[in-house]
C-alpha positions in Angstrom: 0.0 0.0 0.0 1.1 3.5 -0.8 0.0 6.8 0.7 -2.9 8.8 -0.7 -1.9 12.0 1.3 1.4 13.7 2.1 2.1 16.5 4.6 4.6 18.2 2.5 5.8 21.2 4.5 6.7 23.7 5.3 9.8 23.0 7.4 9.4 24.0 11.1 5.8 25.1 10.6 3.7 22.6 12.6 4.0 19.4 10.6 4.9 17.4 13.7 1.8 18.6 15.5 -0.4 17.8 12.5 1.1 14.3 12.1 0.9 13.6 15.9 -2.7 14.6 16.1 -3.8 12.9 12.9 -2.2 9.7 14.1 -4.9 9.6 16.8 -7.8 9.4 14.3 -9.0 5.8 13.7 -9.5 6.5 10.0 -6.0 7.8 9.5 -2.6 6.1 9.2 0.6 8.1 9.7 3.9 6.4 9.4 6.3 6.2 12.4 8.7 7.9 11.8 6.6 10.5 10.2 9.4 11.6 7.8 10.5 9.1 5.2 12.6 11.4 2.9 12.0 9.0 0.0 11.4 11.5 -2.8 14.1 14.0 -1.8 17.1 11.8 -0.7 18.9 9.9 -3.4 20.1 7.2 -1.0 16.5 6.5 -0.1 15.0 6.8 -3.6 17.6 4.3 -4.8 16.1 1.7 -2.4 13.1 1.6 -4.6 9.3 1.9 -4.2 9.2 -1.4 -2.4 11.3 0.0 0.4 8.9 3.0 0.6 5.8 0.9 0.5 7.1 -1.2 3.4 6.6 1.7 5.8 2.8 1.6 5.3 2.4 -2.0 6.5 -0.6 -2.0 8.8 -2.5 0.8 7.0 -5.1 -1.6 5.5 -8.6 -0.4 6.1 -7.7 3.2 6.8 -9.3 5.9 4.6 -6.3 8.2 4.8 -2.7 6.9 4.6 0.1 9.4 4.8 3.7 10.3 5.8 5.0 13.8 6.6 8.3 14.9 5.1 8.4 18.8 5.1 11.6 18.8 3.0 9.6 17.7 0.0 8.5 21.3 -0.4 12.0 22.8 -0.6 11.8 22.7 -4.4 14.9 24.7 -5.3 16.9 22.4 -3.0 15.2 19.2 -4.2 13.9 20.1 -7.7 13.2 16.4 -8.6 10.7 15.9 -5.8 7.4 16.8 -7.4 8.1 14.8 -10.5 8.9 11.8 -8.4 5.8 12.2 -6.3 3.6 12.6 -9.4 5.2 9.5 -11.0 4.7 7.2 -8.0 1.6 8.8 -6.4 -0.5 10.2 -9.3 -3.6 10.7 -7.1 -1.9 11.9 -4.0 -3.3 15.0 -2.1 -1.0 17.4 -0.3 -1.2 19.3 3.0 1.0 22.3 3.3 1.1 24.3 6.5 3.0 27.6 6.7 4.0 30.2 9.3 5.5 33.7 9.2 8.3 33.0 6.7 11.2 35.0 8.2 10.7 33.6 11.7 10.4 30.2 10.1 14.0 30.7 8.7 15.4 31.5 12.1 13.5 28.5 13.7 14.8 26.3 10.9 18.5 27.2 11.6 18.0 27.1 15.4 16.6 23.5 15.2 19.4 22.2 12.9 22.1 24.0 14.9 20.7 22.7 18.2 20.8 19.2 16.9 24.3 19.5 15.5 23.3 19.0 11.9 24.2 22.7 11.2 27.5 23.9 12.4 27.7 27.3 10.7 26.7 30.4 12.7 23.4 32.0 11.8 24.3 34.6 9.3 26.9 32.5 7.5 24.5 29.6 7.2 21.7 31.7 5.7 24.0 33.2 3.1 25.7 29.9 2.2 23.0 27.3 2.5 20.1 28.0 0.1 17.6 25.7 1.8 16.9 28.2 4.6 15.4 30.8 2.2 14.1 28.2 -0.2 11.8 26.6 2.4 10.1 30.0 2.9 9.2 30.7 -0.8 5.6 29.7 -0.2 4.1 31.2 -3.4 6.7 29.6 -5.6 6.1 26.2 -3.9 2.3 26.2 -4.0 2.2 27.3 -7.6 4.5 24.5 -8.6 2.4 22.0 -6.6 -0.8 23.1 -8.2 0.7 23.1 -11.7 2.2 19.6 -11.3 -0.4 17.8 -9.2 -3.7 19.8 -9.6 -5.0 22.8 -7.6 -7.8 20.7 -6.0 -5.3 18.4 -4.4 -3.5 20.9 -2.3 -4.7 22.0 1.2 -2.9 25.1 2.4 -3.0 25.7 6.2 -1.7 28.6 8.3 -0.1 27.9 11.7 -1.6 31.2 12.9 -5.1 29.9 12.2 -4.3 26.6 13.9 -2.9 28.3 17.0 -6.0 30.5 17.2 -8.5 27.6 16.8 -6.8 24.2 16.9 -10.0 22.2 17.3 -11.8 24.1 14.5 -8.8 23.7 12.2 -8.6 20.0 12.8 -12.3 19.6 12.1 -12.0 21.5 8.8 -8.9 19.4 7.9 -10.8 16.2 8.7 -13.7 17.3 6.4 -11.2 17.9 3.6 -9.6 14.5 4.2 -13.1 12.8 4.1 -12.9 11.4 7.6 -15.1 11.9 10.7 -14.8 15.5 11.7 -16.5 14.9 15.0 -13.5 13.0 16.3 -12.2 14.7 19.5 -8.4 14.9 19.4 -6.5 14.8 22.6 -4.0 17.5 23.5 -5.0 19.5 20.5 -3.8 22.7 22.2 -0.4 21.4 23.4 2.5 23.5 22.1 4.2 22.3 18.9 6.6 19.3 19.2 5.7 18.8 22.9 3.5 15.8 22.0 6.1 14.3 19.8 8.8 14.8 22.5 6.6 13.1 25.1 5.9 10.2 22.8 9.7 9.8 22.1 10.4 9.8 25.8 7.7 7.2 26.4 9.2 4.9 23.7 12.7 5.4 25.1 11.5 4.7 28.6 10.5 1.2 27.5 14.1 0.4 26.5 15.7 -1.7 29.3 18.1 0.4 31.3 16.9 3.8 30.0 15.7 5.3 33.3 18.6 3.9 35.4 21.0 5.2 32.8 19.5 8.7 33.1 19.6 8.5 36.9 23.2 7.4 36.8 24.3 10.8 35.5 25.3 12.9 38.6 22.9 15.8 39.4 25.8 18.3 39.1 26.5 17.0 35.5 22.8 17.2 34.6 22.7 20.7 35.9 25.7 21.7 33.8 24.2 20.2 30.7 20.9 22.0 31.3 22.4 25.4 32.2 25.5 25.6 30.0 24.5 23.6 26.9 20.7 23.5 26.6 20.1 27.1 27.6 22.7 28.2 25.0 20.9 26.3 22.3 17.6 27.8 23.4 18.8 31.4 22.8 17.7 32.2 19.3 20.1 34.6 17.5 19.2 38.2 16.9 18.7 39.4 13.3 21.6 41.7 12.1 20.0 44.6 10.3 21.8 43.9 7.0 21.0 40.2 7.1 17.3 40.9 7.7 17.2 43.5 4.9 18.7 41.0 2.5 16.3 38.2 3.5 13.3 40.5 3.3 14.4 41.6 -0.2 14.9 38.0 -1.3 11.5 36.6 -0.1 9.3 39.6 0.5 7.7 39.7 -3.0 7.0 35.9 -2.8 5.3 36.4 0.6 3.1 39.2 -0.6 1.9 37.1 -3.6 1.3 34.1 -1.5 -0.9 36.0 1.0 -2.9 37.5 -1.9 -3.3 34.1 -3.6 -4.6 32.5 -0.4 -7.0 35.3 0.4 -5.2 36.7 3.4 -5.0 40.5 4.0 -1.8 42.2 3.3 -1.0 42.7 7.0 -1.8 39.1 8.0 1.9 38.8 8.8 3.8 41.9 9.7 5.9 43.4 6.9 8.3 40.4 6.5 10.8 40.4 9.2 9.4 43.0 11.5 8.1 40.4 14.0 11.5 38.6 13.9 13.5 41.8 14.3 11.6 42.7 17.4 12.9 39.6 19.3 
């Protein structure tokens, strides 16, 4: 069995929350892990469609079968992705959730830097690694998705709308998916990634020795890790004025066209970067 839906992005815009909530619904199957990176990573694509299909074992009888790889929507970085999706999943429908695009960029870098995937400092990474800006070109992405797969097969969601009315947004999404929209999701208003983190901890806690190993770390060492390492990671970098100006120039026109295309007022998000510059 292959998926009939994909959560395709955007990166760091709420895809984990959507996948975690939808996994509760009895008519929906979401892979675990949620991100399979089949269509965008050559090493996975080379394994063949059988490898991809194996991740959907157990989905029989579900109306909606999906995975959620937000990197699929970074189309300048992965230009082959949409063609591969169209070739293997010709009837697939896409869910694309977005957030204020410049703060998304900072959150994207912060996440990769915090996990050690990114080692470059903030400004250097943004100027040298195209994916950070690429993943915030929402108009460019959605127009390409509509052109390649069909306008009626794309559902655009705004993280702002979800935050304001999570239960309502989930009900509307369920209606679009064609599943019971009366289903009551648990923890629908839990902050993003908290549910996934809790689930990861519960799975880890089932591994023999996990809790004793954690308790074996001296309290002083745990305090050092928490105060010297984790707190450092948590501090998001400020926006240098010249960097912010460059980013706004690069993606501002795309943002304006996207908001107009999706029927949002011009001021739905502050002038790109103003919210980010204030923090």
